[in-house]
Backbone and ligand atoms as CSV (ligand in chain L), in Angstrom:
chain,resi,resn,atom,element,x,y,z
A,1,MET,N,N,3.309,-1.584,-13.336
A,1,MET,CA,C,4.057,-0.512,-14.046
A,1,MET,C,C,5.474,-1.069,-14.047
A,2,ASP,N,N,6.185,-0.931,-15.152
A,2,ASP,CA,C,7.661,-1.373,-15.179
A,2,ASP,C,C,8.606,-0.634,-14.405
A,3,ILE,N,N,9.429,-1.280,-13.550
A,3,ILE,CA,C,10.219,-0.324,-12.654
A,3,ILE,C,C,10.998,0.663,-13.124
A,4,VAL,N,N,11.454,0.716,-14.457
A,4,VAL,CA,C,12.036,1.713,-15.123
A,4,VAL,C,C,11.003,3.154,-15.004
A,5,LEU,N,N,9.944,2.947,-15.670
A,5,LEU,CA,C,8.862,4.009,-15.423
A,5,LEU,C,C,8.693,4.318,-13.925
A,6,VAL,N,N,8.604,3.453,-13.056
A,6,VAL,CA,C,8.292,3.819,-11.553
A,6,VAL,C,C,9.337,4.735,-11.136
A,7,LYS,N,N,10.501,4.290,-11.502
A,7,LYS,CA,C,11.885,5.103,-11.027
A,7,LYS,C,C,11.808,6.519,-11.571
A,8,LYS,N,N,11.410,6.617,-12.816
A,8,LYS,CA,C,11.430,7.832,-13.317
A,8,LYS,C,C,10.252,8.854,-12.743
A,9,LEU,N,N,9.127,8.463,-12.259
A,9,LEU,CA,C,8.145,8.968,-11.490
A,9,LEU,C,C,8.793,9.562,-10.201
A,10,ILE,N,N,9.408,8.365,-9.393
A,10,ILE,CA,C,9.669,8.775,-8.232
A,10,ILE,C,C,10.996,9.765,-8.244
A,11,ASP,N,N,11.862,9.931,-9.370
A,11,ASP,CA,C,12.802,10.847,-9.282
A,11,ASP,C,C,12.169,12.286,-9.565
A,12,ARG,N,N,11.214,12.249,-10.468
A,12,ARG,CA,C,10.697,13.348,-10.883
A,12,ARG,C,C,9.815,14.099,-9.857
A,13,TYR,N,N,9.153,13.533,-9.228
A,13,TYR,CA,C,8.345,13.922,-8.139
A,13,TYR,C,C,8.614,13.698,-6.731
A,14,PRO,N,N,9.600,14.249,-6.077
A,14,PRO,CA,C,10.235,13.696,-4.806
A,14,PRO,C,C,9.295,14.093,-3.664
A,15,LEU,N,N,8.428,14.956,-3.923
A,15,LEU,CA,C,7.278,15.271,-2.786
A,15,LEU,C,C,6.169,14.515,-2.764
A,16,VAL,N,N,5.584,14.199,-3.907
A,16,VAL,CA,C,4.567,13.301,-4.093
A,16,VAL,C,C,4.734,11.799,-3.755
A,17,PHE,N,N,6.042,11.473,-3.839
A,17,PHE,CA,C,6.573,10.154,-3.770
A,17,PHE,C,C,7.268,9.895,-2.465
A,18,ARG,N,N,7.110,10.993,-1.616
A,18,ARG,CA,C,8.111,10.745,-0.420
A,18,ARG,C,C,8.116,9.635,0.497
A,19,GLU,N,N,6.742,9.338,0.633
A,19,GLU,CA,C,6.477,8.112,1.257
A,19,GLU,C,C,6.970,6.714,0.862
A,20,ILE,N,N,6.457,6.506,-0.557
A,20,ILE,CA,C,6.812,5.362,-1.308
A,20,ILE,C,C,8.417,5.148,-1.368
A,21,LYS,N,N,9.020,6.202,-1.713
A,21,LYS,CA,C,10.631,6.320,-1.705
A,21,LYS,C,C,11.151,5.636,-0.510
A,22,GLU,N,N,10.634,5.926,0.732
A,22,GLU,CA,C,11.165,5.252,1.822
A,22,GLU,C,C,11.215,3.925,1.938
A,23,GLN,N,N,10.186,3.135,1.020
A,23,GLN,CA,C,10.104,1.865,0.968
A,23,GLN,C,C,11.349,1.006,0.233
A,24,ALA,N,N,11.163,-0.202,0.585
A,24,ALA,CA,C,12.188,-1.060,-0.426
A,24,ALA,C,C,11.744,-1.050,-1.861
A,25,GLU,N,N,12.872,-0.959,-2.724
A,25,GLU,CA,C,12.641,-0.685,-4.184
A,25,GLU,C,C,11.612,-1.826,-4.662
A,26,HIS,N,N,11.659,-3.171,-4.260
A,26,HIS,CA,C,10.869,-4.198,-4.697
A,26,HIS,C,C,9.376,-3.888,-4.457
A,27,GLU,N,N,9.208,-3.187,-3.587
A,27,GLU,CA,C,7.637,-2.684,-3.262
A,27,GLU,C,C,7.057,-1.666,-4.174
A,28,TRP,N,N,7.962,-0.767,-4.772
A,28,TRP,CA,C,7.443,0.328,-5.555
A,28,TRP,C,C,6.611,-0.170,-6.585
A,29,ARG,N,N,6.957,-1.387,-7.241
A,29,ARG,CA,C,5.892,-1.732,-8.219
A,29,ARG,C,C,4.379,-2.220,-7.814
A,30,TRP,N,N,4.278,-2.724,-6.643
A,30,TRP,CA,C,3.208,-3.138,-5.971
A,30,TRP,C,C,2.289,-1.738,-5.676
A,31,ARG,N,N,3.053,-0.624,-5.345
A,31,ARG,CA,C,2.424,0.543,-5.030
A,31,ARG,C,C,1.822,1.102,-6.259
A,32,LEU,N,N,2.786,1.174,-7.505
A,32,LEU,CA,C,2.129,1.522,-8.838
A,32,LEU,C,C,1.633,0.417,-9.563
A,33,ASP,N,N,0.509,0.045,-9.210
A,33,ASP,CA,C,0.138,-1.341,-9.767
A,33,ASP,C,C,-0.788,-1.127,-10.953
A,34,CYS,N,N,-0.425,-0.661,-12.033
A,34,CYS,CA,C,-1.256,-0.527,-13.200
A,34,CYS,C,C,-0.305,-0.536,-14.521
A,35,GLY,N,N,-0.896,-0.797,-15.635
A,35,GLY,CA,C,-0.003,-1.012,-16.858
A,35,GLY,C,C,0.560,0.325,-17.247
A,36,ASN,N,N,1.619,-0.052,-18.046
A,36,ASN,CA,C,2.435,1.177,-18.620
A,36,ASN,C,C,1.687,2.154,-19.251
A,37,GLY,N,N,0.682,1.804,-20.125
A,37,GLY,CA,C,-0.047,2.681,-20.874
A,37,GLY,C,C,-0.682,3.854,-20.268
A,38,TRP,N,N,-0.810,3.552,-18.803
A,38,TRP,CA,C,-1.271,4.674,-17.907
A,38,TRP,C,C,-0.370,5.703,-17.460
A,39,PHE,N,N,0.895,5.403,-17.853
A,39,PHE,CA,C,2.151,6.120,-17.304
A,39,PHE,C,C,1.829,7.623,-17.516
A,40,ASP,N,N,1.265,8.387,-18.710
A,40,ASP,CA,C,1.083,9.548,-18.813
A,40,ASP,C,C,0.090,10.217,-17.865
A,41,LEU,N,N,-1.002,9.455,-17.662
A,41,LEU,CA,C,-2.018,9.724,-16.586
A,41,LEU,C,C,-1.228,10.117,-15.210
A,42,VAL,N,N,-0.815,9.164,-14.917
A,42,VAL,CA,C,0.040,9.192,-13.656
A,42,VAL,C,C,0.940,10.330,-13.575
A,43,ASP,N,N,1.558,10.461,-14.597
A,43,ASP,CA,C,2.640,11.570,-14.718
A,43,ASP,C,C,1.998,13.038,-14.714
A,44,GLN,N,N,0.641,13.238,-15.455
A,44,GLN,CA,C,0.108,14.368,-15.456
A,44,GLN,C,C,-0.345,14.651,-13.893
A,45,ALA,N,N,-1.050,13.645,-13.431
A,45,ALA,CA,C,-1.544,14.102,-11.929
A,45,ALA,C,C,-0.487,14.319,-11.065
A,46,CYS,N,N,0.657,13.782,-11.244
A,46,CYS,CA,C,1.669,13.888,-10.197
A,46,CYS,C,C,2.361,15.508,-10.458
A,47,THR,N,N,2.418,15.924,-11.782
A,47,THR,CA,C,2.786,17.158,-11.967
A,47,THR,C,C,1.938,18.249,-11.272
A,48,GLY,N,N,0.672,18.034,-11.276
A,48,GLY,CA,C,-0.416,18.991,-10.593
A,48,GLY,C,C,-0.031,18.830,-9.172
A,49,ILE,N,N,0.277,17.820,-8.415
A,49,ILE,CA,C,0.067,17.545,-7.234
A,49,ILE,C,C,1.604,17.928,-6.433
A,50,GLU,N,N,2.745,17.751,-7.384
A,50,GLU,CA,C,3.859,18.374,-7.068
A,50,GLU,C,C,4.138,19.814,-6.922
A,51,ALA,N,N,3.372,20.540,-7.971
A,51,ALA,CA,C,3.313,21.873,-8.029
A,51,ALA,C,C,2.684,22.415,-6.855
A,52,GLU,N,N,1.667,21.778,-6.394
A,52,GLU,CA,C,0.715,22.221,-5.318
A,52,GLU,C,C,1.543,22.122,-4.178
A,53,CYS,N,N,2.222,20.930,-3.873
A,53,CYS,CA,C,3.109,20.929,-2.609
A,53,CYS,C,C,4.278,21.847,-2.636
A,54,LEU,N,N,4.963,22.264,-3.763
A,54,LEU,CA,C,6.177,23.184,-3.653
A,54,LEU,C,C,5.391,24.628,-3.253
A,55,TYR,N,N,4.253,24.884,-3.937
A,55,TYR,CA,C,3.624,26.144,-3.549
A,55,TYR,C,C,3.126,26.394,-2.032
A,56,ALA,N,N,2.740,25.291,-1.518
A,56,ALA,CA,C,2.237,25.136,-0.241
A,56,ALA,C,C,3.565,25.617,0.711
A,57,MET,N,N,4.530,24.690,0.370
A,57,MET,CA,C,5.613,24.656,1.224
A,57,MET,C,C,6.419,26.161,1.167
A,58,GLU,N,N,6.622,26.589,-0.063
A,58,GLU,CA,C,7.326,27.871,-0.187
A,58,GLU,C,C,6.501,29.260,0.176
A,59,ILE,N,N,5.302,29.131,-0.591
A,59,ILE,CA,C,4.331,30.273,-0.109
A,59,ILE,C,C,3.749,30.243,1.295
A,60,ARG,N,N,3.116,29.234,1.684
A,60,ARG,CA,C,2.263,29.293,2.871
A,60,ARG,C,C,3.316,28.687,3.862
A,61,LYS,N,N,4.436,28.298,3.591
A,61,LYS,CA,C,5.251,27.753,4.725
A,61,LYS,C,C,4.866,26.475,5.407
A,62,ALA,N,N,3.932,25.808,4.549
A,62,ALA,CA,C,3.611,24.438,5.287
A,62,ALA,C,C,4.675,23.517,5.392
A,63,PRO,N,N,4.712,22.610,6.454
A,63,PRO,CA,C,5.367,21.654,6.530
A,63,PRO,C,C,5.439,20.467,5.857
A,64,VAL,N,N,6.456,19.839,5.291
A,64,VAL,CA,C,6.255,18.933,4.462
A,64,VAL,C,C,5.190,17.651,4.679
A,65,GLY,N,N,5.029,17.434,6.015
A,65,GLY,CA,C,4.248,16.450,6.455
A,65,GLY,C,C,2.841,16.822,6.112
A,66,ASN,N,N,2.399,17.961,5.874
A,66,ASN,CA,C,1.009,18.550,5.684
A,66,ASN,C,C,0.423,18.648,4.106
A,67,VAL,N,N,1.562,18.176,3.345
A,67,VAL,CA,C,1.157,18.329,1.855
A,67,VAL,C,C,0.808,17.160,1.316
A,68,PRO,N,N,0.028,17.189,0.329
A,68,PRO,CA,C,-0.500,15.706,-0.257
A,68,PRO,C,C,0.757,14.900,-0.740
A,69,HIS,N,N,0.575,13.478,-0.706
A,69,HIS,CA,C,1.589,12.660,-1.322
A,69,HIS,C,C,0.662,11.300,-1.787
A,70,LEU,N,N,1.431,10.570,-2.654
A,70,LEU,CA,C,0.543,9.519,-3.216
A,70,LEU,C,C,1.133,8.305,-2.550
A,71,LYS,N,N,0.119,7.503,-1.924
A,71,LYS,CA,C,0.171,6.447,-1.372
A,71,LYS,C,C,0.140,5.205,-2.341
A,72,GLY,N,N,-0.248,5.213,-3.479
A,72,GLY,CA,C,-0.374,4.017,-4.414
A,72,GLY,C,C,-1.524,4.498,-5.662
A,73,VAL,N,N,-1.099,3.608,-6.823
A,73,VAL,CA,C,-2.279,3.701,-7.733
A,73,VAL,C,C,-2.633,2.295,-7.973
A,74,THR,N,N,-3.724,2.033,-8.384
A,74,THR,CA,C,-4.229,0.809,-8.941
A,74,THR,C,C,-5.350,0.863,-9.862
A,75,GLN,N,N,-5.661,-0.433,-10.656
A,75,GLN,CA,C,-6.710,-0.466,-11.411
A,75,GLN,C,C,-8.032,-0.936,-10.896
A,76,LYS,N,N,-9.090,-0.404,-11.014
A,76,LYS,CA,C,-10.212,-0.878,-10.127
A,76,LYS,C,C,-11.485,-0.546,-11.069
A,77,PHE,N,N,-12.358,-1.389,-11.475
A,77,PHE,CA,C,-13.427,-1.105,-12.246
A,77,PHE,C,C,-13.088,-0.527,-13.600
A,78,TRP,N,N,-12.037,-0.955,-14.288
A,78,TRP,CA,C,-11.383,-0.692,-15.440
A,78,TRP,C,C,-11.119,0.893,-15.403
A,79,GLN,N,N,-10.627,1.358,-14.138
A,79,GLN,CA,C,-10.251,2.828,-14.349
A,79,GLN,C,C,-8.866,2.975,-13.294
A,80,LEU,N,N,-8.324,3.911,-13.486
A,80,LEU,CA,C,-6.980,4.376,-12.757
A,80,LEU,C,C,-7.469,4.857,-11.443
A,81,ARG,N,N,-7.099,4.279,-10.180
A,81,ARG,CA,C,-7.564,4.789,-8.968
A,81,ARG,C,C,-6.252,5.298,-8.235
A,82,PHE,N,N,-6.296,6.456,-7.459
A,82,PHE,CA,C,-5.091,6.906,-6.690
A,82,PHE,C,C,-5.571,6.855,-5.203
A,83,ARG,N,N,-4.451,6.509,-4.507
A,83,ARG,CA,C,-4.640,6.885,-2.889
A,83,ARG,C,C,-3.783,7.846,-2.677
A,84,VAL,N,N,-4.526,9.027,-2.251
A,84,VAL,CA,C,-3.683,10.170,-1.782
A,84,VAL,C,C,-3.693,10.377,-0.330
A,85,GLY,N,N,-2.373,10.528,0.269
A,85,GLY,CA,C,-2.427,10.979,1.791
A,85,GLY,C,C,-2.457,12.461,1.802
A,86,MET,N,N,-3.034,13.150,2.913
A,86,MET,CA,C,-3.070,14.554,3.221
A,86,MET,C,C,-3.709,15.276,2.130
A,87,SER,N,N,-4.894,14.742,1.598
A,87,SER,CA,C,-5.337,14.958,-0.030
A,87,SER,C,C,-6.090,16.565,0.429
A,88,THR,N,N,-6.169,17.136,-0.499
A,88,THR,CA,C,-6.760,18.512,-0.620
A,88,THR,C,C,-7.513,18.595,-1.591
A,89,GLU,N,N,-8.458,19.723,-1.529
A,89,GLU,CA,C,-9.471,19.675,-2.853
A,89,GLU,C,C,-8.752,19.564,-3.952
A,90,HIS,N,N,-7.754,20.349,-4.230
A,90,HIS,CA,C,-7.004,20.422,-5.610
A,90,HIS,C,C,-6.506,19.019,-5.807
A,91,SER,N,N,-5.729,18.240,-5.157
A,91,SER,CA,C,-5.299,17.055,-5.488
A,91,SER,C,C,-6.479,16.029,-5.716
A,92,ARG,N,N,-7.593,16.193,-4.881
A,92,ARG,CA,C,-8.541,15.182,-5.237
A,92,ARG,C,C,-9.203,15.623,-6.899
A,93,ARG,N,N,-9.225,16.630,-7.168
A,93,ARG,CA,C,-9.719,17.154,-8.507
A,93,ARG,C,C,-8.638,16.599,-9.381
A,94,VAL,N,N,-7.377,16.816,-9.357
A,94,VAL,CA,C,-6.324,16.210,-10.210
A,94,VAL,C,C,-6.393,14.793,-10.435
A,95,VAL,N,N,-6.726,14.016,-9.388
A,95,VAL,CA,C,-6.645,12.652,-9.845
A,95,VAL,C,C,-7.973,12.033,-10.217
A,96,GLU,N,N,-9.148,12.736,-10.038
A,96,GLU,CA,C,-10.382,12.491,-10.489
A,96,GLU,C,C,-10.280,12.534,-11.987
A,97,ILE,N,N,-9.470,13.910,-12.340
A,97,ILE,CA,C,-9.573,14.035,-13.928
A,97,ILE,C,C,-8.900,12.522,-14.449
A,98,ALA,N,N,-7.684,12.237,-13.794
A,98,ALA,CA,C,-7.108,11.179,-14.540
A,98,ALA,C,C,-7.790,9.893,-14.472
A,99,ARG,N,N,-8.475,9.842,-13.387
A,99,ARG,CA,C,-9.507,8.585,-13.204
A,99,ARG,C,C,-10.434,8.491,-14.522
A,100,LYS,N,N,-11.021,9.644,-14.869
A,100,LYS,CA,C,-12.044,9.722,-15.836
A,100,LYS,C,C,-11.288,9.408,-17.026
A,101,GLU,N,N,-10.085,10.171,-17.273
A,101,GLU,CA,C,-9.480,10.053,-18.757
A,101,GLU,C,C,-9.034,8.683,-18.964
A,102,SER,N,N,-8.901,7.682,-17.790
A,102,SER,CA,C,-8.320,6.421,-18.030
A,102,SER,C,C,-9.291,5.629,-18.765
A,103,SER,N,N,-10.615,5.884,-18.639
A,103,SER,CA,C,-11.619,5.331,-19.257
A,103,SER,C,C,-11.365,5.181,-20.935
A,104,PHE,N,N,-10.612,6.294,-21.529
A,104,PHE,CA,C,-10.468,6.241,-22.852
A,104,PHE,C,C,-9.056,5.953,-23.182
A,105,VAL,N,N,-8.312,5.272,-22.393
A,105,VAL,CA,C,-6.801,4.966,-22.786
A,105,VAL,C,C,-6.673,3.631,-22.453
A,106,CYS,N,N,-5.960,2.970,-23.283
A,106,CYS,CA,C,-5.383,1.520,-23.192
A,106,CYS,C,C,-4.325,1.455,-22.115
A,107,GLU,N,N,-4.632,0.490,-20.954
A,107,GLU,CA,C,-3.805,0.498,-19.871
A,107,GLU,C,C,-2.382,-0.248,-20.320
A,108,HIS,N,N,-2.538,-0.821,-21.435
A,108,HIS,CA,C,-1.289,-1.705,-21.904
A,108,HIS,C,C,-0.342,-0.548,-22.709
A,109,CYS,N,N,-0.945,-0.242,-23.813
A,109,CYS,CA,C,-0.327,0.631,-24.684
A,109,CYS,C,C,-0.293,2.135,-24.824
A,110,GLY,N,N,-1.416,2.607,-23.877
A,110,GLY,CA,C,-1.640,4.124,-24.111
A,110,GLY,C,C,-2.472,4.598,-25.026
A,111,ALA,N,N,-2.890,3.742,-25.952
A,111,ALA,CA,C,-3.610,4.320,-27.222
A,111,ALA,C,C,-4.961,4.793,-26.801
A,112,PRO,N,N,-5.613,5.616,-27.512
A,112,PRO,CA,C,-6.864,6.215,-27.385
A,112,PRO,C,C,-7.804,5.100,-27.570
A,113,THR,N,N,-8.924,4.810,-26.783
A,113,THR,CA,C,-9.948,3.926,-26.948
A,113,THR,C,C,-11.381,4.274,-26.729
A,114,LEU,N,N,-12.225,3.203,-26.961
A,114,LEU,CA,C,-13.687,3.703,-26.747
A,114,LEU,C,C,-13.607,3.629,-25.092
A,115,HIS,N,N,-14.880,3.857,-24.656
A,115,HIS,CA,C,-15.138,4.164,-23.339
A,115,HIS,C,C,-15.333,2.721,-22.525
A,116,HIS,N,N,-14.542,2.374,-21.441
A,116,HIS,CA,C,-14.361,1.133,-21.035
A,116,HIS,C,C,-15.704,0.306,-20.696
A,117,GLN,N,N,-17.070,1.244,-20.663
A,117,GLN,CA,C,-18.190,0.500,-20.399
A,117,GLN,C,C,-18.729,-0.174,-21.881
A,118,THR,N,N,-18.153,0.423,-22.955
A,118,THR,CA,C,-18.515,-0.265,-24.167
A,118,THR,C,C,-17.600,-1.701,-24.320
A,119,ARG,N,N,-16.545,-1.635,-23.613
A,119,ARG,CA,C,-15.588,-2.681,-24.124
A,119,ARG,C,C,-15.342,-3.733,-22.856
A,120,TRP,N,N,-15.740,-3.149,-21.729
A,120,TRP,CA,C,-15.491,-4.111,-20.236
A,120,TRP,C,C,-14.085,-4.653,-20.223
A,121,THR,N,N,-13.020,-3.638,-20.586
A,121,THR,CA,C,-11.849,-4.233,-20.575
A,121,THR,C,C,-10.966,-2.658,-20.539
A,122,THR,N,N,-9.647,-2.708,-19.931
A,122,THR,CA,C,-8.929,-1.592,-19.816
A,122,THR,C,C,-8.046,-1.695,-21.098
A,123,LEU,N,N,-8.057,-2.461,-21.937
A,123,LEU,CA,C,-7.264,-2.606,-22.988
A,123,LEU,C,C,-7.937,-2.269,-24.449
A,124,CYS,N,N,-7.190,-1.819,-25.412
A,124,CYS,CA,C,-7.654,-1.401,-26.775
A,124,CYS,C,C,-7.851,-2.730,-27.514
A,125,ASP,N,N,-8.608,-2.781,-28.871
A,125,ASP,CA,C,-8.823,-3.907,-29.360
A,125,ASP,C,C,-7.677,-4.587,-29.764
A,126,TRP,N,N,-6.669,-3.931,-30.211
A,126,TRP,CA,C,-5.317,-4.465,-30.553
A,126,TRP,C,C,-4.771,-5.435,-29.584
A,127,CYS,N,N,-4.524,-4.741,-28.339
A,127,CYS,CA,C,-3.992,-5.370,-27.184
A,127,CYS,C,C,-4.682,-6.574,-26.674
A,128,ARG,N,N,-6.051,-6.386,-26.862
A,128,ARG,CA,C,-7.014,-7.332,-26.400
A,128,ARG,C,C,-6.784,-8.712,-27.259
A,129,ARG,N,N,-6.636,-8.341,-28.303
A,129,ARG,CA,C,-6.371,-9.387,-29.610
A,129,ARG,C,C,-5.173,-10.173,-29.273
A,130,VAL,N,N,-4.081,-9.416,-29.010
A,130,VAL,CA,C,-2.708,-10.012,-28.877
A,130,VAL,C,C,-2.648,-10.538,-27.358
A,131,GLY,N,N,-3.498,-10.286,-26.448
A,131,GLY,CA,C,-3.623,-10.793,-25.119
A,131,GLY,C,C,-3.101,-9.969,-24.236
A,132,GLY,N,N,-2.431,-8.833,-24.366
A,132,GLY,CA,C,-1.961,-8.021,-23.381
A,132,GLY,C,C,-1.391,-8.474,-22.047
A,133,SER,N,N,-0.806,-9.735,-22.194
A,133,SER,CA,C,-0.451,-10.616,-21.275
A,133,SER,C,C,0.255,-10.049,-20.041
A,134,SER,N,N,0.925,-8.921,-20.209
A,134,SER,CA,C,1.638,-8.184,-18.790
A,134,SER,C,C,0.842,-7.432,-17.910
A,135,VAL,N,N,-0.400,-7.291,-18.590
A,135,VAL,CA,C,-1.212,-6.413,-17.829
A,135,VAL,C,C,-2.143,-7.078,-16.843
A,136,ARG,N,N,-2.160,-6.753,-15.628
A,136,ARG,CA,C,-2.584,-7.543,-14.399
A,136,ARG,C,C,-4.118,-7.708,-14.882
A,137,GLY,N,N,-4.739,-8.934,-14.366
A,137,GLY,CA,C,-6.035,-9.458,-14.393
A,137,GLY,C,C,-6.557,-9.567,-15.878
A,138,GLN,N,N,-5.768,-9.892,-16.844
A,138,GLN,CA,C,-6.056,-10.040,-18.198
A,138,GLN,C,C,-5.475,-11.503,-18.646
L,1,ZN,ZN,ZN,-3.556,-1.062,-26.203
């Protein structure tokens, strides 16, 4: 994912990205290792997890070390995969939804596509034709 988008996520979700934020900036891209087309899916999942963190800390007085956070995202078997630290039932459900939805979203441009098992790629027809060269593994 482009560093501009990665920075946007890290700024938007300080609790979700509290571990990644501590690392050197050049490592951030390797932690968020998927195409820009999946930005919205990552963004949606982070919205849910950040809200859960805030709730747990404010209402249940949970220490920051005990609430979920993202260790990284990647593309595996044509789907968006999340690694979540201190995961909860809620956070696992949130990332599971994003994983399933990624089968129907082009990793490169974000356009809706057929299920990946029909096309055996994370790209839409158009991106596949033009090469989708900036997408990992294509
Ligand atoms: Zn596309």
